[in-house]
N, CA, C and O atoms as a Tripos MOL2 file, in Angstrom:
@<TRIPOS>MOLECULE
protein
  296   295    74     0     0
PROTEIN
NO_CHARGES

@<TRIPOS>ATOM
      1 N         -15.6900  -15.1060    9.9590 N.3       1 MET1
      2 CA        -15.3740  -13.7140   10.1670 C.3       1 MET1
      3 C         -13.8870  -13.5300   10.4540 C.2       1 MET1
      4 O         -13.2790  -12.5710    9.9790 O.2       1 MET1
      5 N         -13.3130  -14.4150   11.2060 N.am      2 CYS2
      6 CA        -11.8820  -14.3390   11.5150 C.3       2 CYS2
      7 C         -11.0590  -14.4600   10.2330 C.2       2 CYS2
      8 O         -10.0240  -13.8090   10.0860 O.2       2 CYS2
      9 N         -11.5170  -15.2810    9.3260 N.am      3 GLU3
     10 CA        -10.8330  -15.4480    8.0420 C.3       3 GLU3
     11 C         -10.8650  -14.1430    7.2440 C.2       3 GLU3
     12 O          -9.8730  -13.7820    6.6100 O.2       3 GLU3
     13 N         -11.9890  -13.4390    7.2700 N.am      4 ASN4
     14 CA        -12.0870  -12.1490    6.5720 C.3       4 ASN4
     15 C         -11.1430  -11.1250    7.1770 C.2       4 ASN4
     16 O         -10.5290  -10.3360    6.4590 O.2       4 ASN4
     17 N         -11.0300  -11.1370    8.4890 N.am      5 LEU5
     18 CA        -10.1110  -10.2170    9.1630 C.3       5 LEU5
     19 C          -8.6750  -10.5210    8.7550 C.2       5 LEU5
     20 O          -7.8980   -9.6070    8.4800 O.2       5 LEU5
     21 N          -8.3240  -11.7930    8.7150 N.am      6 ARG6
     22 CA         -6.9770  -12.1860    8.3100 C.3       6 ARG6
     23 C          -6.6970  -11.7390    6.8780 C.2       6 ARG6
     24 O          -5.6090  -11.2470    6.5790 O.2       6 ARG6
     25 N          -7.6760  -11.9100    5.9980 N.am      7 LYS7
     26 CA         -7.5010  -11.4900    4.6070 C.3       7 LYS7
     27 C          -7.3630   -9.9730    4.5010 C.2       7 LYS7
     28 O          -6.5700   -9.4720    3.7040 O.2       7 LYS7
     29 N          -8.1330   -9.2500    5.3020 N.am      8 SER8
     30 CA         -8.0480   -7.7830    5.2950 C.3       8 SER8
     31 C          -6.6870   -7.3170    5.7910 C.2       8 SER8
     32 O          -6.0810   -6.4180    5.2080 O.2       8 SER8
     33 N          -6.2140   -7.9290    6.8600 N.am      9 GLU9
     34 CA         -4.9000   -7.5750    7.3800 C.3       9 GLU9
     35 C          -3.8140   -7.8620    6.3610 C.2       9 GLU9
     36 O          -2.8820   -7.0740    6.2020 O.2       9 GLU9
     37 N          -3.9290   -8.9800    5.6730 N.am     10 GLN10
     38 CA         -2.9380   -9.3300    4.6560 C.3      10 GLN10
     39 C          -2.9600   -8.3330    3.5030 C.2      10 GLN10
     40 O          -1.9100   -7.9710    2.9720 O.2      10 GLN10
     41 N          -4.1640   -7.8830    3.1120 N.am     11 MET11
     42 CA         -4.2650   -6.9140    2.0290 C.3      11 MET11
     43 C          -3.5730   -5.6110    2.4330 C.2      11 MET11
     44 O          -2.8490   -5.0230    1.6300 O.2      11 MET11
     45 N          -3.7890   -5.1580    3.6680 N.am     12 VAL12
     46 CA         -3.1640   -3.9240    4.1370 C.3      12 VAL12
     47 C          -1.6420   -4.0920    4.1610 C.2      12 VAL12
     48 O          -0.9150   -3.1800    3.7650 O.2      12 VAL12
     49 N          -1.1610   -5.2370    4.6170 N.am     13 LYS13
     50 CA          0.2820   -5.4940    4.6360 C.3      13 LYS13
     51 C           0.8490   -5.4740    3.2140 C.2      13 LYS13
     52 O           1.9080   -4.8970    2.9700 O.2      13 LYS13
     53 N           0.1390   -6.1050    2.2860 N.am     14 ASP14
     54 CA          0.6080   -6.1380    0.8970 C.3      14 ASP14
     55 C           0.6550   -4.7350    0.2980 C.2      14 ASP14
     56 O           1.6060   -4.3830   -0.4010 O.2      14 ASP14
     57 N          -0.3730   -3.9390    0.5730 N.am     15 VAL15
     58 CA         -0.4040   -2.5630    0.0700 C.3      15 VAL15
     59 C           0.7560   -1.7630    0.6710 C.2      15 VAL15
     60 O           1.4410   -1.0310   -0.0420 O.2      15 VAL15
     61 N           0.9730   -1.9040    1.9740 N.am     16 ALA16
     62 CA          2.0650   -1.1830    2.6290 C.3      16 ALA16
     63 C           3.4140   -1.5930    2.0450 C.2      16 ALA16
     64 O           4.2770   -0.7500    1.7980 O.2      16 ALA16
     65 N           3.5870   -2.8990    1.8270 N.am     17 ASP17
     66 CA          4.8380   -3.3750    1.2240 C.3      17 ASP17
     67 C           5.0530   -2.7680   -0.1550 C.2      17 ASP17
     68 O           6.1570   -2.3330   -0.4850 O.2      17 ASP17
     69 N           4.0030   -2.7390   -0.9520 N.am     18 THR18
     70 CA          4.1040   -2.2020   -2.3060 C.3      18 THR18
     71 C           4.4650   -0.7240   -2.2840 C.2      18 THR18
     72 O           5.2990   -0.2760   -3.0710 O.2      18 THR18
     73 N           3.8470    0.0300   -1.3950 N.am     19 ILE19
     74 CA          4.1450    1.4580   -1.3020 C.3      19 ILE19
     75 C           5.5880    1.6740   -0.8630 C.2      19 ILE19
     76 O           6.2700    2.5460   -1.4020 O.2      19 ILE19
     77 N           6.0620    0.9020    0.0980 N.am     20 ALA20
     78 CA          7.4480    1.0230    0.5560 C.3      20 ALA20
     79 C           8.4260    0.6570   -0.5610 C.2      20 ALA20
     80 O           9.4530    1.3150   -0.7280 O.2      20 ALA20
     81 N           8.1130   -0.3800   -1.3180 N.am     21 ILE21
     82 CA          8.9710   -0.7960   -2.4330 C.3      21 ILE21
     83 C           8.9940    0.2820   -3.5110 C.2      21 ILE21
     84 O          10.0550    0.6000   -4.0500 O.2      21 ILE21
     85 N           7.8330    0.8430   -3.8250 N.am     22 ASP22
     86 CA          7.7870    1.9180   -4.8250 C.3      22 ASP22
     87 C           8.6220    3.1140   -4.3840 C.2      22 ASP22
     88 O           9.3100    3.7300   -5.1990 O.2      22 ASP22
     89 N           8.5640    3.4420   -3.1010 N.am     23 TYR23
     90 CA          9.3510    4.5550   -2.5640 C.3      23 TYR23
     91 C          10.8410    4.2420   -2.6800 C.2      23 TYR23
     92 O          11.6310    5.1030   -3.0680 O.2      23 TYR23
     93 N          11.2190    3.0230   -2.3470 N.am     24 ALA24
     94 CA         12.6290    2.6180   -2.4490 C.3      24 ALA24
     95 C          13.1160    2.6900   -3.9000 C.2      24 ALA24
     96 O          14.2370    3.1280   -4.1610 O.2      24 ALA24
     97 N          12.2820    2.2660   -4.8260 N.am     25 GLN25
     98 CA         12.6630    2.3260   -6.2410 C.3      25 GLN25
     99 C          12.8170    3.7710   -6.7130 C.2      25 GLN25
    100 O          13.6960    4.0840   -7.5160 O.2      25 GLN25
    101 N          11.9530    4.6420   -6.2030 N.am     26 GLU26
    102 CA         12.0640    6.0620   -6.5460 C.3      26 GLU26
    103 C          13.3870    6.6270   -6.0330 C.2      26 GLU26
    104 O          14.0730    7.3660   -6.7400 O.2      26 GLU26
    105 N          13.7380    6.2730   -4.8000 N.am     27 LEU27
    106 CA         15.0050    6.7430   -4.2410 C.3      27 LEU27
    107 C          16.1940    6.1950   -5.0290 C.2      27 LEU27
    108 O          17.1750    6.9020   -5.2610 O.2      27 LEU27
    109 N          16.0990    4.9440   -5.4330 N.am     28 LYS28
    110 CA         17.1750    4.3360   -6.2290 C.3      28 LYS28
    111 C          17.3540    5.0790   -7.5430 C.2      28 LYS28
    112 O          18.4760    5.3190   -7.9890 O.2      28 LYS28
    113 N          16.2300    5.4400   -8.1570 N.am     29 SER29
    114 CA         16.3190    6.1600   -9.4360 C.3      29 SER29
    115 C          16.9190    7.5530   -9.2630 C.2      29 SER29
    116 O          17.4170    8.1440  -10.2220 O.2      29 SER29
    117 N          16.8700    8.0720   -8.0380 N.am     30 LEU30
    118 CA         17.4640    9.3770   -7.7520 C.3      30 LEU30
    119 C          18.9370    9.2680   -7.3780 C.2      30 LEU30
    120 O          19.5920   10.2760   -7.1120 O.2      30 LEU30
    121 N          19.4590    8.0320   -7.3580 N.am     31 GLY31
    122 CA         20.8770    7.8310   -7.1030 C.3      31 GLY31
    123 C          21.2490    7.5510   -5.6550 C.2      31 GLY31
    124 O          22.4270    7.5910   -5.3010 O.2      31 GLY31
    125 N          20.2680    7.2700   -4.8210 N.am     32 PHE32
    126 CA         20.5710    6.9490   -3.4210 C.3      32 PHE32
    127 C          21.2920    5.6090   -3.3480 C.2      32 PHE32
    128 O          21.0580    4.7200   -4.1670 O.2      32 PHE32
    129 N          22.1690    5.4740   -2.3610 N.am     33 THR33
    130 CA         22.8500    4.2050   -2.1240 C.3      33 THR33
    131 C          21.8920    3.2590   -1.4010 C.2      33 THR33
    132 O          20.8440    3.6790   -0.9100 O.2      33 THR33
    133 N          22.2650    1.9760   -1.3410 N.am     34 LYS34
    134 CA         21.4180    0.9970   -0.6470 C.3      34 LYS34
    135 C          21.2000    1.3820    0.8080 C.2      34 LYS34
    136 O          20.0890    1.2700    1.3260 O.2      34 LYS34
    137 N          22.2520    1.8310    1.4580 N.am     35 GLU35
    138 CA         22.1270    2.2150    2.8710 C.3      35 GLU35
    139 C          21.2510    3.4540    3.0310 C.2      35 GLU35
    140 O          20.4560    3.5380    3.9670 O.2      35 GLU35
    141 N          21.3960    4.4130    2.1230 N.am     36 GLN36
    142 CA         20.5510    5.6080    2.1860 C.3      36 GLN36
    143 C          19.0880    5.2410    1.9540 C.2      36 GLN36
    144 O          18.1960    5.7640    2.6210 O.2      36 GLN36
    145 N          18.8510    4.3430    1.0060 N.am     37 ILE37
    146 CA         17.4880    3.8940    0.7170 C.3      37 ILE37
    147 C          16.8960    3.2290    1.9480 C.2      37 ILE37
    148 O          15.7690    3.5250    2.3460 O.2      37 ILE37
    149 N          17.6600    2.3350    2.5420 N.am     38 ARG38
    150 CA         17.1970    1.6230    3.7300 C.3      38 ARG38
    151 C          16.8200    2.6140    4.8280 C.2      38 ARG38
    152 O          15.7540    2.4980    5.4330 O.2      38 ARG38
    153 N          17.6870    3.5810    5.0860 N.am     39 THR39
    154 CA         17.4500    4.5790    6.1220 C.3      39 THR39
    155 C          16.2020    5.4110    5.8190 C.2      39 THR39
    156 O          15.3690    5.6370    6.6970 O.2      39 THR39
    157 N          16.0840    5.8540    4.5910 N.am     40 GLU40
    158 CA         14.9500    6.7010    4.2080 C.3      40 GLU40
    159 C          13.6280    5.9320    4.2460 C.2      40 GLU40
    160 O          12.6090    6.4800    4.6650 O.2      40 GLU40
    161 N          13.6340    4.6860    3.8180 N.am     41 VAL41
    162 CA         12.4140    3.8830    3.8430 C.3      41 VAL41
    163 C          11.9770    3.6500    5.2870 C.2      41 VAL41
    164 O          10.7900    3.7420    5.6000 O.2      41 VAL41
    165 N          12.9210    3.3520    6.1570 N.am     42 ILE42
    166 CA         12.5910    3.1540    7.5740 C.3      42 ILE42
    167 C          11.9630    4.4280    8.1500 C.2      42 ILE42
    168 O          10.9880    4.3590    8.8980 O.2      42 ILE42
    169 N          12.5190    5.5740    7.8040 N.am     43 LYS43
    170 CA         11.9400    6.8430    8.2690 C.3      43 LYS43
    171 C          10.5320    7.0220    7.7020 C.2      43 LYS43
    172 O           9.6040    7.3950    8.4190 O.2      43 LYS43
    173 N          10.3910    6.7520    6.4070 N.am     44 TYR44
    174 CA          9.1220    6.9940    5.7120 C.3      44 TYR44
    175 C           7.9780    6.1630    6.2840 C.2      44 TYR44
    176 O           6.8670    6.6670    6.4470 O.2      44 TYR44
    177 N           8.2420    4.8960    6.5890 N.am     45 ILE45
    178 CA          7.1410    4.0420    7.0450 C.3      45 ILE45
    179 C           6.6100    4.4390    8.4260 C.2      45 ILE45
    180 O           5.5850    3.9200    8.8670 O.2      45 ILE45
    181 N           7.2840    5.3330    9.0910 N.am     46 GLY46
    182 CA          6.7990    5.8270   10.3720 C.3      46 GLY46
    183 C           6.0930    7.1730   10.2850 C.2      46 GLY46
    184 O           5.7430    7.7570   11.3110 O.2      46 GLY46
    185 N           5.8840    7.6650    9.0790 N.am     47 THR47
    186 CA          5.2970    8.9940    8.9160 C.3      47 THR47
    187 C           3.7950    8.9300    8.6440 C.2      47 THR47
    188 O           3.2810    7.9220    8.1590 O.2      47 THR47
    189 N           3.1080   10.0110    8.9620 N.am     48 PRO48
    190 CA          1.6780   10.0860    8.6110 C.3      48 PRO48
    191 C           1.4470   10.0080    7.0990 C.2      48 PRO48
    192 O           0.4020    9.5270    6.6600 O.2      48 PRO48
    193 N           2.4070   10.4720    6.3060 N.am     49 GLN49
    194 CA          2.2570   10.4210    4.8460 C.3      49 GLN49
    195 C           2.1830    8.9730    4.3590 C.2      49 GLN49
    196 O           1.4020    8.6550    3.4620 O.2      49 GLN49
    197 N           2.9910    8.1080    4.9470 N.am     50 PHE50
    198 CA          2.9670    6.6920    4.5770 C.3      50 PHE50
    199 C           1.6290    6.0750    4.9600 C.2      50 PHE50
    200 O           1.0140    5.3640    4.1650 O.2      50 PHE50
    201 N           1.1880    6.3470    6.1680 N.am     51 ILE51
    202 CA         -0.0900    5.8010    6.6290 C.3      51 ILE51
    203 C          -1.2300    6.2930    5.7440 C.2      51 ILE51
    204 O          -2.1190    5.5190    5.3900 O.2      51 ILE51
    205 N          -1.2090    7.5660    5.3860 N.am     52 ASP52
    206 CA         -2.2370    8.1120    4.4900 C.3      52 ASP52
    207 C          -2.1950    7.4530    3.1160 C.2      52 ASP52
    208 O          -3.2380    7.1750    2.5260 O.2      52 ASP52
    209 N          -0.9940    7.2030    2.6100 N.am     53 ALA53
    210 CA         -0.8570    6.5470    1.3040 C.3      53 ALA53
    211 C          -1.4420    5.1340    1.3490 C.2      53 ALA53
    212 O          -2.1110    4.7090    0.4070 O.2      53 ALA53
    213 N          -1.1940    4.4150    2.4290 N.am     54 VAL54
    214 CA         -1.7470    3.0660    2.5800 C.3      54 VAL54
    215 C          -3.2700    3.1360    2.6520 C.2      54 VAL54
    216 O          -3.9630    2.3590    1.9950 O.2      54 VAL54
    217 N          -3.7870    4.0650    3.4490 N.am     55 LYS55
    218 CA         -5.2420    4.2210    3.5790 C.3      55 LYS55
    219 C          -5.8840    4.5140    2.2260 C.2      55 LYS55
    220 O          -6.8890    3.9040    1.8620 O.2      55 LYS55
    221 N          -5.2940    5.4520    1.4830 N.am     56 ARG56
    222 CA         -5.8540    5.8140    0.1740 C.3      56 ARG56
    223 C          -5.9010    4.6130   -0.7680 C.2      56 ARG56
    224 O          -6.9010    4.3830   -1.4480 O.2      56 ARG56
    225 N          -4.8060    3.8480   -0.7990 N.am     57 LYS57
    226 CA         -4.7450    2.7110   -1.7150 C.3      57 LYS57
    227 C          -5.7430    1.6300   -1.3020 C.2      57 LYS57
    228 O          -6.4050    1.0420   -2.1560 O.2      57 LYS57
    229 N          -5.8540    1.3650   -0.0070 N.am     58 VAL58
    230 CA         -6.8250    0.3700    0.4720 C.3      58 VAL58
    231 C          -8.2430    0.8320    0.1370 C.2      58 VAL58
    232 O          -9.0690    0.0300   -0.2980 O.2      58 VAL58
    233 N          -8.5280    2.1130    0.3360 N.am     59 GLU59
    234 CA         -9.8490    2.6440    0.0080 C.3      59 GLU59
    235 C         -10.1490    2.5190   -1.4840 C.2      59 GLU59
    236 O         -11.2890    2.2620   -1.8710 O.2      59 GLU59
    237 N          -9.1230    2.7020   -2.3220 N.am     60 GLU60
    238 CA         -9.3060    2.5130   -3.7640 C.3      60 GLU60
    239 C          -9.7210    1.0810   -4.0670 C.2      60 GLU60
    240 O         -10.6350    0.8540   -4.8590 O.2      60 GLU60
    241 N          -9.0590    0.1160   -3.4450 N.am     61 TYR61
    242 CA         -9.4000   -1.2840   -3.6570 C.3      61 TYR61
    243 C         -10.7950   -1.6040   -3.1470 C.2      61 TYR61
    244 O         -11.5430   -2.3280   -3.8030 O.2      61 TYR61
    245 N         -11.1500   -1.0770   -1.9940 N.am     62 ILE62
    246 CA        -12.4810   -1.3190   -1.4360 C.3      62 ILE62
    247 C         -13.5460   -0.7330   -2.3560 C.2      62 ILE62
    248 O         -14.6010   -1.3370   -2.5520 O.2      62 ILE62
    249 N         -13.2750    0.4310   -2.9140 N.am     63 ALA63
    250 CA        -14.2300    1.0770   -3.8210 C.3      63 ALA63
    251 C         -14.5030    0.2110   -5.0490 C.2      63 ALA63
    252 O         -15.6020    0.2470   -5.6030 O.2      63 ALA63
    253 N         -13.5230   -0.5530   -5.4680 N.am     64 LEU64
    254 CA        -13.7350   -1.4410   -6.6100 C.3      64 LEU64
    255 C         -14.8230   -2.4750   -6.3150 C.2      64 LEU64
    256 O         -15.5670   -2.8750   -7.2100 O.2      64 LEU64
    257 N         -14.9080   -2.9000   -5.0590 N.am     65 PHE65
    258 CA        -15.9220   -3.8760   -4.6750 C.3      65 PHE65
    259 C         -17.2780   -3.2250   -4.4660 C.2      65 PHE65
    260 O         -18.3000   -3.9090   -4.5100 O.2      65 PHE65
    261 N         -17.3070   -1.9270   -4.2410 N.am     66 ASP66
    262 CA        -18.5590   -1.2080   -4.0440 C.3      66 ASP66
    263 C         -19.2520   -0.8770   -5.3550 C.2      66 ASP66
    264 O         -20.4560   -0.6240   -5.3790 O.2      66 ASP66
    265 N         -18.4920   -0.8790   -6.4460 N.am     67 GLU67
    266 CA        -19.0740   -0.5610   -7.7490 C.3      67 GLU67
    267 C         -19.9440   -1.7170   -8.2100 C.2      67 GLU67
    268 O         -19.5600   -2.8790   -8.0790 O.2      67 GLU67
    269 N         -21.1290   -1.3960   -8.7560 N.am     68 PRO68
    270 CA        -21.9910   -2.4740   -9.2320 C.3      68 PRO68
    271 C         -21.3540   -3.2160  -10.3990 C.2      68 PRO68
    272 O         -20.7010   -2.6180  -11.2550 O.2      68 PRO68
    273 N         -21.5530   -4.5030  -10.4150 N.am     69 ASP69
    274 CA        -21.0050   -5.3310  -11.4860 C.3      69 ASP69
    275 C         -21.8870   -5.1460  -12.7220 C.2      69 ASP69
    276 O         -23.0630   -5.5120  -12.7240 O.2      69 ASP69
    277 N         -21.3090   -4.5850  -13.7460 N.am     70 LYS70
    278 CA        -22.0790   -4.2910  -14.9610 C.3      70 LYS70
    279 C         -22.4540   -5.5370  -15.7580 C.2      70 LYS70
    280 O         -23.2670   -5.4750  -16.6810 O.2      70 LYS70
    281 N         -21.8540   -6.6650  -15.3900 N.am     71 THR71
    282 CA        -22.1560   -7.8950  -16.1300 C.3      71 THR71
    283 C         -23.3870   -8.6000  -15.5860 C.2      71 THR71
    284 O         -23.9200   -9.4990  -16.2360 O.2      71 THR71
    285 N         -23.8460   -8.2070  -14.4070 N.am     72 GLN72
    286 CA        -25.0200   -8.8630  -13.8170 C.3      72 GLN72
    287 C         -26.3010   -8.2760  -14.3990 C.2      72 GLN72
    288 O         -26.3940   -7.0720  -14.6350 O.2      72 GLN72
    289 N         -27.2710   -9.1280  -14.6240 N.am     73 LEU73
    290 CA        -28.5760   -8.6890  -15.0950 C.3      73 LEU73
    291 C         -29.4480   -8.3540  -13.8920 C.2      73 LEU73
    292 O         -29.3770   -9.0210  -12.8600 O.2      73 LEU73
    293 N         -30.2620   -7.3270  -14.0270 N.am     74 HIS74
    294 CA        -31.1370   -6.9380  -12.9090 C.3      74 HIS74
    295 C         -32.4800   -7.5460  -13.0640 C.2      74 HIS74
    296 O         -33.3540   -7.3350  -12.2240 O.2      74 HIS74
@<TRIPOS>BOND
     1     1     2 1
     2     2     3 1
     3     3     4 2
     4     3     5 am
     5     5     6 1
     6     6     7 1
     7     7     8 2
     8     7     9 am
     9     9    10 1
    10    10    11 1
    11    11    12 2
    12    11    13 am
    13    13    14 1
    14    14    15 1
    15    15    16 2
    16    15    17 am
    17    17    18 1
    18    18    19 1
    19    19    20 2
    20    19    21 am
    21    21    22 1
    22    22    23 1
    23    23    24 2
    24    23    25 am
    25    25    26 1
    26    26    27 1
    27    27    28 2
    28    27    29 am
    29    29    30 1
    30    30    31 1
    31    31    32 2
    32    31    33 am
    33    33    34 1
    34    34    35 1
    35    35    36 2
    36    35    37 am
    37    37    38 1
    38    38    39 1
    39    39    40 2
    40    39    41 am
    41    41    42 1
    42    42    43 1
    43    43    44 2
    44    43    45 am
    45    45    46 1
    46    46    47 1
    47    47    48 2
    48    47    49 am
    49    49    50 1
    50    50    51 1
    51    51    52 2
    52    51    53 am
    53    53    54 1
    54    54    55 1
    55    55    56 2
    56    55    57 am
    57    57    58 1
    58    58    59 1
    59    59    60 2
    60    59    61 am
    61    61    62 1
    62    62    63 1
    63    63    64 2
    64    63    65 am
    65    65    66 1
    66    66    67 1
    67    67    68 2
    68    67    69 am
    69    69    70 1
    70    70    71 1
    71    71    72 2
    72    71    73 am
    73    73    74 1
    74    74    75 1
    75    75    76 2
    76    75    77 am
    77    77    78 1
    78    78    79 1
    79    79    80 2
    80    79    81 am
    81    81    82 1
    82    82    83 1
    83    83    84 2
    84    83    85 am
    85    85    86 1
    86    86    87 1
    87    87    88 2
    88    87    89 am
    89    89    90 1
    90    90    91 1
    91    91    92 2
    92    91    93 am
    93    93    94 1
    94    94    95 1
    95    95    96 2
    96    95    97 am
    97    97    98 1
    98    98    99 1
    99    99   100 2
   100    99   101 am
   101   101   102 1
   102   102   103 1
   103   103   104 2
   104   103   105 am
   105   105   106 1
   106   106   107 1
   107   107   108 2
   108   107   109 am
   109   109   110 1
   110   110   111 1
   111   111   112 2
   112   111   113 am
   113   113   114 1
   114   114   115 1
   115   115   116 2
   116   115   117 am
   117   117   118 1
   118   118   119 1
   119   119   120 2
   120   119   121 am
   121   121   122 1
   122   122   123 1
   123   123   124 2
   124   123   125 am
   125   125   126 1
   126   126   127 1
   127   127   128 2
   128   127   129 am
   129   129   130 1
   130   130   131 1
   131   131   132 2
   132   131   133 am
   133   133   134 1
   134   134   135 1
   135   135   136 2
   136   135   137 am
   137   137   138 1
   138   138   139 1
   139   139   140 2
   140   139   141 am
   141   141   142 1
   142   142   143 1
   143   143   144 2
   144   143   145 am
   145   145   146 1
   146   146   147 1
   147   147   148 2
   148   147   149 am
   149   149   150 1
   150   150   151 1
   151   151   152 2
   152   151   153 am
   153   153   154 1
   154   154   155 1
   155   155   156 2
   156   155   157 am
   157   157   158 1
   158   158   159 1
   159   159   160 2
   160   159   161 am
   161   161   162 1
   162   162   163 1
   163   163   164 2
   164   163   165 am
   165   165   166 1
   166   166   167 1
   167   167   168 2
   168   167   169 am
   169   169   170 1
   170   170   171 1
   171   171   172 2
   172   171   173 am
   173   173   174 1
   174   174   175 1
   175   175   176 2
   176   175   177 am
   177   177   178 1
   178   178   179 1
   179   179   180 2
   180   179   181 am
   181   181   182 1
   182   182   183 1
   183   183   184 2
   184   183   185 am
   185   185   186 1
   186   186   187 1
   187   187   188 2
   188   187   189 am
   189   189   190 1
   190   190   191 1
   191   191   192 2
   192   191   193 am
   193   193   194 1
   194   194   195 1
   195   195   196 2
   196   195   197 am
   197   197   198 1
   198   198   199 1
   199   199   200 2
   200   199   201 am
   201   201   202 1
   202   202   203 1
   203   203   204 2
   204   203   205 am
   205   205   206 1
   206   206   207 1
   207   207   208 2
   208   207   209 am
   209   209   210 1
   210   210   211 1
   211   211   212 2
   212   211   213 am
   213   213   214 1
   214   214   215 1
   215   215   216 2
   216   215   217 am
   217   217   218 1
   218   218   219 1
   219   219   220 2
   220   219   221 am
   221   221   222 1
   222   222   223 1
   223   223   224 2
   224   223   225 am
   225   225   226 1
   226   226   227 1
   227   227   228 2
   228   227   229 am
   229   229   230 1
   230   230   231 1
   231   231   232 2
   232   231   233 am
   233   233   234 1
   234   234   235 1
   235   235   236 2
   236   235   237 am
   237   237   238 1
   238   238   239 1
   239   239   240 2
   240   239   241 am
   241   241   242 1
   242   242   243 1
   243   243   244 2
   244   243   245 am
   245   245   246 1
   246   246   247 1
   247   247   248 2
   248   247   249 am
   249   249   250 1
   250   250   251 1
   251   251   252 2
   252   251   253 am
   253   253   254 1
   254   254   255 1
   255   255   256 2
   256   255   257 am
   257   257   258 1
   258   258   259 1
   259   259   260 2
   260   259   261 am
   261   261   262 1
   262   262   263 1
   263   263   264 2
   264   263   265 am
   265   265   266 1
   266   266   267 1
   267   267   268 2
   268   267   269 am
   269   269   270 1
   270   270   271 1
   271   271   272 2
   272   271   273 am
   273   273   274 1
   274   274   275 1
   275   275   276 2
   276   275   277 am
   277   277   278 1
   278   278   279 1
   279   279   280 2
   280   279   281 am
   281   281   282 1
   282   282   283 1
   283   283   284 2
   284   283   285 am
   285   285   286 1
   286   286   287 1
   287   287   288 2
   288   287   289 am
   289   289   290 1
   290   290   291 1
   291   291   292 2
   292   291   293 am
   293   293   294 1
   294   294   295 1
   295   295   296 2
@<TRIPOS>SUBSTRUCTURE
     1 MET1         2 RESIDUE 1 A MET
     2 CYS2         6 RESIDUE 1 A CYS
     3 GLU3        10 RESIDUE 1 A GLU
     4 ASN4        14 RESIDUE 1 A ASN
     5 LEU5        18 RESIDUE 1 A LEU
     6 ARG6        22 RESIDUE 1 A ARG
     7 LYS7        26 RESIDUE 1 A LYS
     8 SER8        30 RESIDUE 1 A SER
     9 GLU9        34 RESIDUE 1 A GLU
    10 GLN10       38 RESIDUE 1 A GLN
    11 MET11       42 RESIDUE 1 A MET
    12 VAL12       46 RESIDUE 1 A VAL
    13 LYS13       50 RESIDUE 1 A LYS
    14 ASP14       54 RESIDUE 1 A ASP
    15 VAL15       58 RESIDUE 1 A VAL
    16 ALA16       62 RESIDUE 1 A ALA
    17 ASP17       66 RESIDUE 1 A ASP
    18 THR18       70 RESIDUE 1 A THR
    19 ILE19       74 RESIDUE 1 A ILE
    20 ALA20       78 RESIDUE 1 A ALA
    21 ILE21       82 RESIDUE 1 A ILE
    22 ASP22       86 RESIDUE 1 A ASP
    23 TYR23       90 RESIDUE 1 A TYR
    24 ALA24       94 RESIDUE 1 A ALA
    25 GLN25       98 RESIDUE 1 A GLN
    26 GLU26      102 RESIDUE 1 A GLU
    27 LEU27      106 RESIDUE 1 A LEU
    28 LYS28      110 RESIDUE 1 A LYS
    29 SER29      114 RESIDUE 1 A SER
    30 LEU30      118 RESIDUE 1 A LEU
    31 GLY31      122 RESIDUE 1 A GLY
    32 PHE32      126 RESIDUE 1 A PHE
    33 THR33      130 RESIDUE 1 A THR
    34 LYS34      134 RESIDUE 1 A LYS
    35 GLU35      138 RESIDUE 1 A GLU
    36 GLN36      142 RESIDUE 1 A GLN
    37 ILE37      146 RESIDUE 1 A ILE
    38 ARG38      150 RESIDUE 1 A ARG
    39 THR39      154 RESIDUE 1 A THR
    40 GLU40      158 RESIDUE 1 A GLU
    41 VAL41      162 RESIDUE 1 A VAL
    42 ILE42      166 RESIDUE 1 A ILE
    43 LYS43      170 RESIDUE 1 A LYS
    44 TYR44      174 RESIDUE 1 A TYR
    45 ILE45      178 RESIDUE 1 A ILE
    46 GLY46      182 RESIDUE 1 A GLY
    47 THR47      186 RESIDUE 1 A THR
    48 PRO48      190 RESIDUE 1 A PRO
    49 GLN49      194 RESIDUE 1 A GLN
    50 PHE50      198 RESIDUE 1 A PHE
    51 ILE51      202 RESIDUE 1 A ILE
    52 ASP52      206 RESIDUE 1 A ASP
    53 ALA53      210 RESIDUE 1 A ALA
    54 VAL54      214 RESIDUE 1 A VAL
    55 LYS55      218 RESIDUE 1 A LYS
    56 ARG56      222 RESIDUE 1 A ARG
    57 LYS57      226 RESIDUE 1 A LYS
    58 VAL58      230 RESIDUE 1 A VAL
    59 GLU59      234 RESIDUE 1 A GLU
    60 GLU60      238 RESIDUE 1 A GLU
    61 TYR61      242 RESIDUE 1 A TYR
    62 ILE62      246 RESIDUE 1 A ILE
    63 ALA63      250 RESIDUE 1 A ALA
    64 LEU64      254 RESIDUE 1 A LEU
    65 PHE65      258 RESIDUE 1 A PHE
    66 ASP66      262 RESIDUE 1 A ASP
    67 GLU67      266 RESIDUE 1 A GLU
    68 PRO68      270 RESIDUE 1 A PRO
    69 ASP69      274 RESIDUE 1 A ASP
    70 LYS70      278 RESIDUE 1 A LYS
    71 THR71      282 RESIDUE 1 A THR
    72 GLN72      286 RESIDUE 1 A GLN
    73 LEU73      290 RESIDUE 1 A LEU
    74 HIS74      294 RESIDUE 1 A HIS
């Protein structure tokens, strides 16, 4: 059970990292400097919007495991 918890925590960390990186890339494409990107990302990861984005993405992944496997015979 402890191993499952560790894997779950790692998945949430990976999702959060990906969302933060995507946000940074979006800011870069808008012409922000490295320092501006750094500042904005730090602000963003402390917002409810960031937490909601992480929750939504994790729930999407969990839903994939809830779907019945169509390759299994009943």
